[in-house]
C-alpha positions, 0 to 999 in steps of 0.5 A, a space after each residue: 372506847 366504844 364502838 368505832 374506836 374498837 373498829 377504827 384500832 383494827 382496820 388499821 392493824 389490817 391496813 399496817 399488816 397489809 402493807 407489811 405483806 406486800 412490801 415481804 411479797 416484793 422482797 420475794 419477787 425482787 429476791 434474784 433483781 441485780 440492777 434497780 433504777 437506783 443502780 445496785 441491786 435490790 435493796 429488801 423493804 420494811 415497814 416501820 410502824 407506831 402508835 398513833 391516837 384514833 384522832 382527826 382533829 385537834 378536838 379528838 387529839 384532846 379527848 384522848 388525852 383526857 381519856 387515855 383510848 387506845 391507839 390505832 396502827 400507823 406505817 410512818 415510812 419504809 426503810 431499806 435493808 442497809 445489809 450489803 449485798 451478797 457477791 456471788 461467782 457466776 462470770 456468764 451473769 451479764 452484770 458480773 464484775 471484772 473479777 466474775 462476782 454478781 451483787 445479787 440482794 441480801 435476802 433471806 428466803 427463811 427470814 421472809 417466810 418467818 415474817 409473812 407468817 407474823 404478818 399473816 397471823 397479826 392480819 388473823 389477829 385484827 380480823 378476828 377483833 374487828 369480828 368480836 366488835 361486831 359480833 357484841 354492836 348486834 348483840 347490844 342491838 338485839 337486846 334493846 330491841 328484844 327488851 322493847 327501848 325504844 331507840 331514837 338516833 340525834 344526828 347532834 349528839 356531841 359525847 
């Protein structure tokens, strides 16, 4: 694993957790939305994460299989909650049925807040890993500079 692999893994975690926080925010913002374009109340959304090799070409994927490197986080989808809406008695509501019940989104504020705390902590852990990788790279450059090593970078370098 090299420096860029560490950056790629941490940055993929940051992106995934940022999307998760955005979905949680949307869930909280729409907890009273009784009508959507699809009809019916809003349904809470959750991201689906999967481990994915940090490769963009066949050669890199083959190299990954040979070395069994770390994997990055990929968002492979966003799923809607399959739970039934909560029926609330409110005969004055414009969306009330003939019995006075309104179908409300099945969103629990406490559940969403726990998810938000978890996403925030995961985001912070990825930031810490990213900072540590950057600090190590800078320290390696300092060691090379102070030890008198002459570093030459070749543009045709191929691992």
